[in-house]
C-alpha positions as CSV (number, residue, x, y, z in Angstrom):
1,M,-36.0,6.5,-14.3
2,L,-32.4,5.4,-14.6
3,F,-29.5,7.8,-14.2
4,A,-27.8,6.1,-17.1
5,S,-30.6,6.7,-19.5
6,F,-31.3,9.2,-22.3
7,P,-34.6,10.6,-20.7
8,F,-32.8,11.4,-17.5
9,I,-29.6,12.9,-19.0
10,L,-31.1,14.7,-21.9
11,V,-34.5,15.8,-20.6
12,Y,-35.1,15.5,-16.9
13,L,-31.7,16.7,-15.5
14,P,-31.3,19.8,-17.8
15,I,-34.9,20.9,-17.1
16,V,-34.4,20.5,-13.3
17,I,-31.1,22.4,-13.3
18,V,-32.2,25.3,-15.6
19,A,-35.6,25.8,-13.8
20,C,-33.9,25.6,-10.4
21,I,-31.3,28.3,-11.4
22,A,-34.0,30.5,-12.9
23,L,-36.3,30.3,-9.9
24,Q,-33.4,30.9,-7.5
25,R,-32.5,34.1,-9.4
26,L,-35.9,35.4,-10.1
27,I,-37.9,34.5,-7.0
28,G,-35.6,33.2,-4.3
29,P,-34.2,30.1,-2.6
30,K,-37.6,28.8,-1.3
31,A,-39.0,28.7,-4.8
32,A,-35.9,26.8,-6.0
33,Q,-36.3,24.4,-3.0
34,A,-40.0,23.9,-3.8
35,W,-39.1,23.1,-7.4
36,I,-36.5,20.5,-6.3
37,L,-39.1,18.9,-4.0
38,V,-41.6,18.6,-6.9
39,A,-38.9,17.4,-9.3
40,S,-37.7,14.8,-6.7
41,V,-41.3,13.5,-6.1
42,F,-41.8,13.2,-9.9
43,F,-38.4,11.3,-10.2
44,Y,-39.4,8.9,-7.4
45,A,-42.9,8.4,-8.8
46,T,-41.8,7.3,-12.3
47,S,-41.0,3.8,-11.0
48,K,-44.4,3.2,-9.4
49,P,-46.7,6.1,-8.3
50,F,-48.2,4.1,-5.4
51,N,-44.8,4.2,-3.7
52,L,-45.4,7.9,-3.1
53,V,-48.0,7.0,-0.5
54,L,-45.5,4.9,1.4
55,I,-42.6,7.4,1.3
56,F,-44.8,10.3,2.3
57,A,-46.3,8.3,5.1
58,S,-42.8,7.6,6.3
59,I,-41.8,11.2,6.0
60,L,-44.8,12.5,7.9
61,A,-44.6,9.9,10.7
62,N,-40.8,10.5,11.3
63,W,-41.2,14.3,11.3
64,L,-44.0,14.0,13.8
65,F,-41.9,11.7,15.9
66,A,-39.0,14.1,15.7
67,R,-41.1,17.0,16.9
68,W,-42.5,14.8,19.7
69,I,-38.9,14.0,20.8
70,E,-37.9,17.7,20.6
71,H,-40.7,18.8,22.9
72,T,-40.4,16.0,25.4
73,D,-38.3,15.6,28.5
74,Q,-36.6,12.5,29.8
75,P,-37.4,9.7,30.5
76,L,-40.3,9.8,28.1
77,K,-38.1,11.3,25.4
78,K,-36.1,8.1,25.2
79,R,-39.2,6.0,25.1
80,V,-40.5,8.1,22.2
81,L,-37.2,7.5,20.3
82,V,-37.3,3.8,20.9
83,T,-40.9,3.7,19.7
84,A,-40.0,5.7,16.6
85,L,-37.0,3.5,15.8
86,A,-39.2,0.4,16.3
87,A,-41.8,1.8,14.0
88,N,-39.2,2.3,11.3
89,V,-37.8,-1.2,11.7
90,I,-41.3,-2.6,11.5
91,F,-42.1,-0.5,8.4
92,L,-38.9,-1.7,6.7
93,S,-39.3,-5.3,7.8
94,T,-42.9,-5.5,6.7
95,F,-42.1,-4.7,3.1
96,K,-38.6,-6.2,2.8
97,Y,-38.3,-9.1,5.3
98,L,-41.8,-10.4,6.0
99,A,-41.6,-13.2,3.4
100,F,-37.9,-13.9,4.4
101,F,-38.7,-14.4,8.1
102,A,-41.8,-16.4,7.3
103,S,-39.7,-18.8,5.2
104,L,-37.3,-19.2,8.2
105,F,-40.1,-20.1,10.5
106,A,-42.4,-21.9,8.0
107,F,-42.5,-24.9,10.4
108,A,-44.4,-22.8,12.9
109,L,-47.0,-21.5,10.5
110,P,-50.4,-23.2,9.9
111,R,-50.4,-25.7,7.1
112,G,-51.3,-24.2,3.8
113,Y,-50.7,-20.6,5.0
114,S,-48.7,-18.3,2.8
115,V,-47.4,-14.8,3.5
116,P,-48.7,-12.3,1.1
117,T,-46.2,-10.7,-1.2
118,L,-46.1,-6.9,-0.6
119,P,-44.9,-4.4,-3.1
120,F,-41.2,-3.4,-2.6
121,P,-40.9,0.4,-2.4
122,L,-37.9,1.6,-4.4
123,G,-35.1,2.8,-2.1
124,I,-36.9,1.8,1.2
125,S,-33.6,0.7,2.8
126,F,-32.0,4.1,2.1
127,F,-34.8,6.5,3.0
128,T,-35.6,4.5,6.2
129,V,-32.0,4.5,7.4
130,T,-31.7,8.2,6.5
131,Q,-34.6,9.0,8.8
132,I,-33.3,6.7,11.6
133,M,-30.2,8.9,11.6
134,Y,-32.4,12.0,11.6
135,L,-34.4,10.8,14.7
136,V,-31.3,9.9,16.6
137,D,-29.7,13.2,15.8
138,C,-32.8,15.0,17.0
139,Y,-32.8,13.0,20.2
140,E,-29.1,13.9,20.9
141,G,-29.8,17.6,20.2
142,I,-27.5,17.7,17.2
143,L,-30.3,19.3,15.1
144,T,-33.9,20.4,15.4
145,S,-36.8,18.6,13.7
146,G,-37.1,21.5,11.2
147,T,-40.1,22.1,9.0
148,L,-42.0,19.4,7.2
149,F,-41.0,21.2,3.9
150,D,-37.3,20.9,4.8
151,H,-37.7,17.3,5.9
152,A,-39.6,16.2,2.8
153,T,-37.0,17.9,0.6
154,F,-34.1,16.2,2.5
155,V,-35.6,12.7,2.3
156,T,-36.8,12.8,-1.3
157,F,-33.8,14.6,-2.9
158,F,-33.6,12.8,-6.2
159,P,-29.8,12.2,-6.4
160,Y,-29.7,9.9,-3.3
161,V,-33.3,8.9,-2.5
162,I,-33.2,5.6,-4.4
163,S,-29.6,4.3,-3.7
164,G,-27.7,6.7,-1.6
165,P,-25.2,7.9,-0.6
166,L,-26.7,8.0,2.9
167,A,-27.0,11.6,3.9
168,R,-27.5,13.2,7.3
169,A,-30.0,16.0,7.8
170,K,-27.5,18.1,9.7
171,R,-25.2,18.1,6.7
172,M,-28.0,18.7,4.1
173,R,-30.6,21.1,5.5
174,H,-28.3,24.2,5.8
175,Q,-27.5,23.9,2.1
176,F,-31.1,24.2,0.9
177,T,-30.7,28.0,0.5
178,Q,-28.0,27.2,-2.1
179,F,-30.3,25.3,-4.6
180,G,-29.4,26.7,-8.0
181,G,-25.9,27.7,-6.8
182,Q,-24.4,31.1,-5.9
183,S,-23.7,33.5,-8.8
184,D,-20.0,33.5,-8.2
185,T,-19.6,29.7,-8.2
186,R,-22.5,28.6,-10.4
187,M,-20.5,28.0,-13.6
188,E,-17.7,26.2,-11.7
189,N,-20.3,24.0,-9.9
190,L,-21.9,23.1,-13.3
191,A,-18.6,22.2,-14.9
192,R,-17.3,20.3,-11.9
193,G,-20.7,18.5,-11.5
194,F,-20.9,17.6,-15.1
195,F,-17.4,16.2,-15.0
196,H,-18.2,14.1,-11.9
197,F,-21.5,12.9,-13.5
198,S,-19.7,12.0,-16.8
199,M,-17.2,9.8,-14.8
200,G,-20.0,8.0,-13.1
201,L,-21.9,7.5,-16.3
202,F,-18.8,6.1,-18.0
203,K,-18.1,3.8,-15.0
204,K,-21.7,2.4,-15.2
205,A,-22.3,2.1,-18.9
206,V,-18.8,1.1,-20.1
207,F,-17.0,-0.6,-17.2
208,A,-19.8,-2.0,-15.0
209,D,-21.9,-3.3,-17.8
210,S,-18.9,-4.9,-19.5
211,F,-17.8,-6.7,-16.4
212,A,-21.5,-7.7,-15.9
213,R,-21.5,-9.6,-19.2
214,V,-18.5,-11.6,-18.2
215,A,-19.7,-12.3,-14.6
216,T,-23.2,-13.2,-15.8
217,F,-21.9,-15.5,-18.4
218,G,-19.7,-17.3,-15.9
219,Y,-22.4,-17.8,-13.3
220,N,-24.9,-19.0,-15.9
221,S,-22.5,-21.5,-17.3
222,T,-23.9,-25.0,-17.4
223,T,-20.5,-26.8,-16.8
224,H,-18.3,-26.8,-13.8
225,L,-15.8,-24.0,-13.5
226,S,-12.1,-24.5,-13.1
227,P,-10.4,-22.5,-10.3
228,F,-8.9,-20.2,-12.9
229,E,-12.4,-19.6,-14.4
230,A,-14.0,-19.2,-11.0
231,W,-11.5,-16.5,-10.1
232,V,-12.0,-14.7,-13.4
233,F,-15.8,-14.6,-13.1
234,S,-15.7,-13.8,-9.3
235,V,-13.3,-10.9,-9.8
236,A,-15.4,-9.7,-12.8
237,Y,-18.5,-9.6,-10.4
238,A,-16.5,-7.8,-7.8
239,L,-15.4,-5.2,-10.3
240,Q,-19.0,-5.0,-11.7
241,I,-20.5,-4.2,-8.4
242,Y,-17.8,-1.6,-7.6
243,F,-18.1,0.3,-10.9
244,D,-21.9,-0.1,-10.8
245,F,-22.4,1.4,-7.3
246,S,-19.5,3.9,-7.4
247,G,-20.7,5.0,-10.8
248,Y,-24.2,5.6,-9.4
249,S,-22.7,7.5,-6.5
250,D,-20.6,9.7,-8.8
251,M,-23.7,10.5,-10.9
252,A,-25.6,11.4,-7.7
253,I,-22.8,13.6,-6.4
254,G,-22.4,15.3,-9.8
255,S,-26.2,15.9,-10.2
256,A,-26.3,17.5,-6.7
257,M,-23.2,19.5,-7.4
258,M,-24.8,21.0,-10.6
259,L,-27.6,22.2,-8.3
260,G,-25.1,23.8,-5.9
261,I,-25.5,21.0,-3.3
262,E,-22.7,18.9,-1.8
263,I,-23.7,15.3,-0.8
264,P,-21.4,12.7,0.9
265,R,-18.7,10.9,-1.1
266,N,-19.1,7.2,-1.1
267,F,-16.0,5.5,-2.6
268,D,-12.3,6.1,-2.6
269,A,-10.5,3.5,-4.7
270,P,-11.4,0.6,-2.3
271,Y,-9.6,-2.1,-4.2
272,K,-6.3,-0.5,-3.3
273,S,-6.9,-1.3,0.3
274,K,-4.3,-3.2,2.3
275,S,-6.6,-4.3,5.1
276,I,-10.3,-5.0,5.6
277,I,-10.5,-2.0,8.0
278,E,-9.0,0.2,5.2
279,F,-11.4,-1.3,2.7
280,W,-14.5,-0.2,4.8
281,Q,-13.0,3.2,5.1
282,R,-13.0,3.4,1.3
283,W,-16.0,1.3,0.3
284,H,-19.6,2.6,0.7
285,I,-18.2,5.3,3.0
286,S,-21.6,6.7,4.0
287,L,-22.8,3.2,5.1
288,T,-19.6,2.7,7.0
289,N,-20.2,5.9,8.9
290,F,-23.8,4.7,9.7
291,I,-22.6,1.3,10.9
292,T,-19.9,3.0,13.1
293,S,-22.1,5.7,14.7
294,Y,-25.5,4.1,14.8
295,L,-24.8,0.3,15.1
296,F,-21.4,-0.5,16.4
297,T,-21.1,2.3,19.0
298,P,-24.5,1.7,20.7
299,I,-23.8,-2.1,20.8
300,V,-20.3,-1.5,22.4
301,R,-21.9,0.9,24.9
302,S,-24.5,-1.8,25.8
303,F,-21.7,-4.0,27.2
304,K,-20.9,-3.3,30.9
305,T,-17.1,-3.4,30.3
306,K,-14.9,-2.4,27.4
307,S,-12.7,-5.1,26.1
308,L,-11.2,-6.3,22.8
309,L,-13.6,-9.3,22.9
310,N,-16.7,-7.1,23.4
311,S,-15.5,-4.8,20.6
312,T,-15.0,-7.8,18.3
313,V,-18.5,-9.2,19.1
314,A,-20.0,-5.7,18.5
315,I,-18.3,-5.5,15.1
316,F,-19.6,-8.9,14.1
317,I,-23.2,-8.1,15.2
318,A,-23.2,-4.7,13.5
319,M,-21.8,-6.1,10.2
320,S,-24.3,-9.0,10.2
321,I,-27.1,-6.5,10.6
322,A,-25.6,-4.4,7.8
323,G,-25.5,-7.5,5.6
324,L,-29.2,-8.2,6.2
325,W,-29.9,-4.6,5.4
326,H,-28.7,-5.2,1.9
327,G,-31.4,-7.8,1.2
328,A,-33.8,-10.4,2.6
329,A,-31.7,-13.5,2.1
330,L,-29.2,-15.5,4.1
331,T,-26.6,-14.8,1.5
332,F,-26.5,-11.2,2.6
333,V,-26.2,-12.2,6.2
334,V,-23.2,-14.4,5.3
335,F,-21.7,-11.5,3.4
336,G,-22.0,-9.2,6.4
337,S,-20.9,-11.9,8.9
338,L,-17.8,-12.7,6.9
339,H,-16.9,-9.0,6.9
340,G,-17.7,-8.9,10.6
341,A,-15.2,-11.8,11.2
342,Y,-12.6,-10.2,8.9
343,L,-12.8,-6.9,10.8
344,G,-12.7,-8.6,14.2
345,I,-9.5,-10.5,13.2
346,N,-8.1,-7.3,11.6
347,Q,-8.7,-5.4,14.8
348,Y,-7.3,-8.1,17.0
349,W,-4.2,-8.2,14.8
350,R,-3.6,-4.5,15.2
351,K,-4.4,-4.3,18.9
352,K,-2.0,-7.2,19.7
353,K,0.6,-5.6,17.5
354,M,1.1,-8.7,15.4
355,P,3.8,-8.6,12.6
356,I,2.9,-6.3,9.7
357,L,2.7,-8.1,6.4
358,P,4.5,-6.8,3.3
359,A,2.2,-4.3,1.4
360,P,1.8,-6.5,-1.7
361,L,0.8,-9.5,0.4
362,S,-1.6,-7.4,2.5
363,W,-3.3,-6.1,-0.6
364,L,-3.6,-9.6,-2.1
365,L,-5.0,-11.1,1.0
366,T,-7.5,-8.3,1.5
367,F,-8.7,-8.5,-2.1
368,I,-9.1,-12.3,-1.9
369,L,-11.2,-12.0,1.2
370,V,-13.3,-9.3,-0.3
371,V,-13.9,-11.4,-3.5
372,I,-14.9,-14.4,-1.4
373,A,-17.5,-12.3,0.5
374,F,-18.9,-10.9,-2.8
375,V,-19.3,-14.5,-4.1
376,Y,-22.1,-14.9,-1.4
377,F,-23.4,-11.3,-2.1
378,G,-24.1,-12.3,-5.7
379,A,-25.3,-15.9,-5.1
380,Q,-28.9,-16.9,-5.1
381,T,-28.5,-19.2,-2.1
382,V,-25.9,-19.9,0.5
383,G,-25.4,-23.4,-1.0
384,Q,-24.7,-21.9,-4.4
385,G,-22.3,-19.4,-2.9
386,T,-20.5,-22.1,-1.0
387,E,-20.1,-24.2,-4.3
388,R,-18.6,-21.1,-6.0
389,V,-16.2,-20.6,-3.1
390,I,-15.1,-24.2,-3.2
391,A,-14.6,-23.9,-7.0
392,L,-12.1,-21.1,-6.3
393,F,-9.8,-23.5,-4.4
394,N,-10.6,-26.8,-6.2
395,P,-7.2,-28.2,-7.4
396,I,-8.7,-30.2,-10.2
397,N,-8.2,-28.8,-13.7
398,A,-6.7,-25.7,-12.1
399,L,-6.0,-23.8,-15.3
400,G,-9.0,-24.9,-17.4
401,Y,-10.4,-22.3,-19.7
402,R,-13.2,-24.1,-21.6
403,N,-15.9,-21.8,-20.4
404,L,-13.9,-18.7,-21.1
405,G,-13.4,-19.9,-24.6
406,M,-17.2,-20.1,-25.1
407,M,-17.8,-16.5,-24.2
408,S,-17.4,-15.2,-27.7
409,V,-19.8,-17.9,-29.0
410,E,-22.4,-16.7,-26.5
411,G,-22.1,-13.0,-27.5
412,V,-19.5,-11.8,-25.0
413,S,-17.0,-10.6,-27.6
414,L,-13.6,-9.4,-26.4
415,H,-13.4,-7.3,-29.6
416,I,-16.1,-5.1,-28.0
417,Y,-15.6,-5.6,-24.3
418,G,-11.9,-6.4,-24.1
419,L,-10.7,-2.8,-24.0
420,P,-13.3,-1.7,-21.3
421,L,-12.3,-4.7,-19.2
422,V,-8.6,-3.9,-19.4
423,L,-9.1,-0.2,-18.7
424,G,-11.6,-0.9,-16.0
425,G,-9.1,-3.2,-14.2
426,F,-6.4,-0.6,-14.5
427,A,-8.7,2.1,-13.1
428,A,-9.8,0.0,-10.2
429,F,-6.4,-1.2,-9.0
430,L,-4.0,1.5,-10.2
431,G,-5.8,4.6,-11.3
432,P,-6.9,7.6,-9.2
433,S,-10.3,7.6,-7.5
434,S,-13.2,9.7,-8.9
435,E,-12.9,11.8,-5.7
436,Q,-9.3,12.6,-6.4
437,L,-10.0,13.5,-10.1
438,A,-12.9,15.7,-9.1
439,R,-10.9,17.4,-6.4
440,D,-8.1,18.1,-8.9
441,F,-10.6,19.3,-11.6
442,R,-10.3,22.8,-12.8
443,P,-12.8,24.2,-15.3
444,S,-11.1,24.4,-18.7
445,A,-11.8,23.7,-22.3
446,L,-9.7,20.5,-22.2
447,N,-11.3,19.2,-19.0
448,C,-14.8,19.9,-20.3
449,A,-14.0,18.2,-23.6
450,C,-12.9,15.1,-21.7
451,A,-16.2,15.1,-19.9
452,V,-18.0,15.3,-23.2
453,V,-16.0,12.5,-24.6
454,L,-16.7,10.3,-21.6
455,T,-20.4,11.0,-22.0
456,V,-20.5,10.4,-25.7
457,V,-18.7,7.0,-25.4
458,A,-21.1,6.1,-22.6
459,F,-24.0,7.0,-24.9
460,V,-22.7,4.6,-27.5
461,F,-22.6,1.8,-25.0
462,I,-26.0,2.6,-23.6
463,N,-27.5,2.8,-27.2
464,S,-25.9,-0.5,-28.2
465,S,-27.5,-2.7,-25.5
466,I,-30.4,-2.8,-23.1
467,P,-29.5,-0.6,-20.1
468,K,-29.0,-2.7,-17.0
469,P,-30.6,-1.4,-13.7
470,F,-28.2,-0.5,-11.0
471,V,-27.3,-3.5,-8.6
472,Y,-28.3,-1.5,-5.5
473,F,-31.8,-0.7,-6.8
474,R,-32.9,-4.0,-5.3
475,F,-31.9,-2.8,-1.8
């Protein structure tokens, strides 16, 4: 069930909210939580019911591991944690990376042997990483294992179970008594949540899907792209993936907010960044926090001495792992490795107190590097990605626009998508972030009317074309 679909917006979400509020008022918070668990399980099962077997097996196994960790002393406690983490990595790798690694080592496999294709559980990357954080936090004594009821609610919570934001149990579990909202803040939560949801819906249906049409047309073009065209299509893809994922995150945050729950923010106008370090402080913030706390820090600690070189190596390794987490392809490893190299250079530049570049030049250089990395993120193969990057800097026919001129012939009409493209570009580079708008939001007739207008316009775009699944659904 897509967030940006009529069944979710007009049927599923209103029923969940109304029933949750009614149960919280009439019976109590446990009844509201039970309802949310049932609703979340239904939401997850709509893609493929068999996936429930896998996610519940993961939930039960990790909860039992957490209880084992909680009731065990060192040194066995650490061994249990390592076993639990290994089990999660094996679980994720079996369904997501088995065929990928088999292709890398095909030369070592018996002739004629083929690796079976396993079903890919929706959101496996997200709910596995969520539980890895839960296990580590239990090991470090940050939280207790809790009840199976609480853990199942935490993992399956429908706003983030499929595509994040990545949530930590210590931030979520204490809020479970607030399902349905408190009587004095319920109406404000509903208004603020609806406003946040409407912004995300508008981002996805109007901005992301408009940029997607341009990017898809460009990369499906049968003729060679001029540098000008390559930049247009590459920037369009970078804007597509930003509005797509930040739109999903806004809808997730808004859905949870209408239920009285606060989940982590995920984006803060990343394309305004003036360095790669700042970019990752603004882009996929919940993933950045995971990389910093659960990958980079342990890798740095594994080195015997602290040095700038060791820190740079740790950044590169952590970002390469994070790149592979996005998908079972070398293109994602290249994406992560490029950002690891960028961050290492950025850190070295700061530590050595090199000259500070003018703000406009810093912004432009940062954005160019981000776009280059996204070229590999969206490519089918490393070779294809490299060809696209070369096209960006090919001096031949630098300002050619033949492919751009063919867009209207192929159905990408600027009469329809021109305004969304212009407004989307303005919003990404110059406008306030959704977080800032939501923070400044005050319930009023005007603000609620704005949310309704955003929703209606998004409905028009959804109804006029086949809804596109979110990019991060494949991760």
